C-alpha positions in Angstrom: 125.9 9.3 -88.1 127.2 9.5 -84.9 130.7 8.8 -85.5 131.0 10.8 -88.8 129.5 14.1 -86.2 132.6 12.7 -83.8 135.3 12.5 -86.5 134.0 16.2 -87.8 134.3 17.5 -84.6 137.6 15.9 -83.3 138.4 17.5 -86.6 137.3 21.1 -85.5 138.9 20.7 -82.6 142.2 19.8 -83.8 141.8 22.4 -86.3 140.8 25.2 -83.4 143.6 24.0 -81.3 146.2 24.2 -84.0 146.8 27.6 -83.5 147.6 30.4 -86.5 144.9 33.0 -87.8 141.0 32.0 -87.6 139.1 33.2 -90.8 136.1 34.8 -89.2 132.9 33.5 -89.0 130.7 36.4 -90.7 127.3 34.2 -91.0 124.3 35.8 -90.4 124.0 33.7 -87.0 126.8 35.9 -85.4 126.3 38.6 -83.5 129.4 41.0 -81.9 128.3 43.4 -78.9 129.2 46.4 -81.3 126.7 45.5 -84.3 123.1 47.3 -84.1 121.2 44.7 -85.9 120.3 41.4 -84.4 121.9 38.4 -85.6 119.6 36.0 -88.1 117.9 33.5 -86.0 117.5 36.2 -83.1 113.6 35.8 -83.3 111.2 36.9 -81.0 109.7 34.1 -78.7 105.8 33.2 -80.1 103.3 35.1 -77.8 104.1 34.8 -74.4 106.7 33.2 -74.6 110.3 33.9 -72.9 114.0 34.1 -74.2 116.4 32.4 -72.3 120.4 32.6 -72.4 122.6 29.6 -71.9 126.5 30.4 -72.4 129.4 28.4 -73.8 132.3 28.2 -71.6 135.8 27.3 -71.5 136.3 27.2 -67.6 139.5 26.4 -66.7 140.3 23.3 -68.7 136.0 22.5 -68.8 134.3 23.1 -72.1 130.6 23.4 -70.9 127.1 25.2 -71.0 126.2 27.4 -68.4 123.6 26.5 -67.4 123.7 23.1 -68.8 119.9 22.1 -67.6 117.1 24.6 -68.5 112.9 24.1 -68.3 111.3 26.2 -70.8 108.4 26.3 -72.5 106.9 25.5 -76.0 107.4 28.6 -78.1 110.3 29.8 -75.7 113.9 31.3 -76.9 117.0 30.1 -76.3 120.3 32.0 -77.1 123.4 29.9 -77.1 126.2 33.1 -76.4 129.9 31.8 -77.6 131.4 33.6 -74.7 134.6 31.7 -74.4 136.8 28.7 -75.5 135.3 28.3 -79.0 134.4 27.5 -81.7 131.4 26.4 -80.4 127.7 25.4 -81.6 124.7 23.6 -80.7 123.8 20.1 -81.7 120.5 17.9 -81.1 121.2 14.1 -80.9 117.9 12.7 -82.6 117.6 9.8 -80.7 117.4 11.7 -77.3 114.1 14.6 -78.3 110.5 13.5 -78.1 109.2 11.4 -81.2 108.4 13.6 -83.7 109.7 16.6 -82.7 112.3 17.1 -85.0 110.9 18.6 -87.5 109.4 21.8 -85.2 112.8 21.5 -84.2 114.7 21.9 -87.3 112.3 25.0 -88.3 113.6 26.9 -85.3 117.4 26.1 -86.3 118.9 28.9 -88.5 121.8 27.8 -91.3 122.1 24.1 -89.9 125.0 22.9 -90.8 123.4 19.2 -90.7 119.9 18.3 -89.1 120.0 19.0 -85.8 123.2 20.7 -86.0 123.2 24.6 -85.7 126.3 26.7 -87.6 129.7 27.0 -85.4 130.0 30.3 -84.1 134.2 30.9 -83.9 133.4 34.8 -83.1 133.7 35.9 -79.3 129.7 37.1 -78.3 128.4 35.2 -81.2 124.9 34.1 -80.8 122.8 31.1 -82.6 119.1 31.2 -81.5 116.7 28.1 -81.2 113.2 28.9 -81.7 111.0 26.4 -79.9 107.6 27.1 -81.3 105.6 24.4 -81.9 108.2 21.9 -79.8 106.9 19.0 -77.9 107.0 18.6 -74.3 110.0 16.6 -72.8 113.9 16.2 -73.0 116.0 17.7 -76.0 119.6 16.0 -74.9 122.4 18.6 -76.7 125.8 18.9 -77.4 128.4 20.8 -78.5 130.0 19.2 -82.0 133.8 20.3 -81.5 133.8 19.3 -77.6 131.8 16.5 -77.4 134.7 14.2 -76.6 135.8 16.8 -74.1 132.2 16.2 -72.3 130.5 19.5 -73.3 126.5 18.8 -73.9 123.1 19.7 -71.9 119.8 18.9 -71.4 116.4 21.0 -72.3 113.1 20.1 -70.9 110.2 21.8 -72.9 107.0 21.7 -70.5 
């Protein structure tokens, strides 16, 4: 699974870096600042939950999540913003999340490309929201599929 994901990611990176006209991604999970309606997946946190923002950026020659480590609580939501250097997404390694947590995580990820892989954000300022309702406590390691080979990864800790 990782090999096929890496090959798909490499193909996406090569396609994204190849120049030319890019097709605009009009999935419901994308939003630009001039859109009045929230993007699909912009779910409100569960009662008492908090919303956290993580930017997906290209700084110099480094692709990264800012912040790349975050501590949240079950019931919180995390909004991943495509700021620069896209396309980006957020994907979770199934073997790097707490045992039995995959179903709750999948339920909080709309429009997945594959299990535990969020949709690809091609527009600047697009947002992908992951809802951690019913998430088990523990570490959740994640990465950007198109930029994994370039070191774009991070870790969420659910308390």
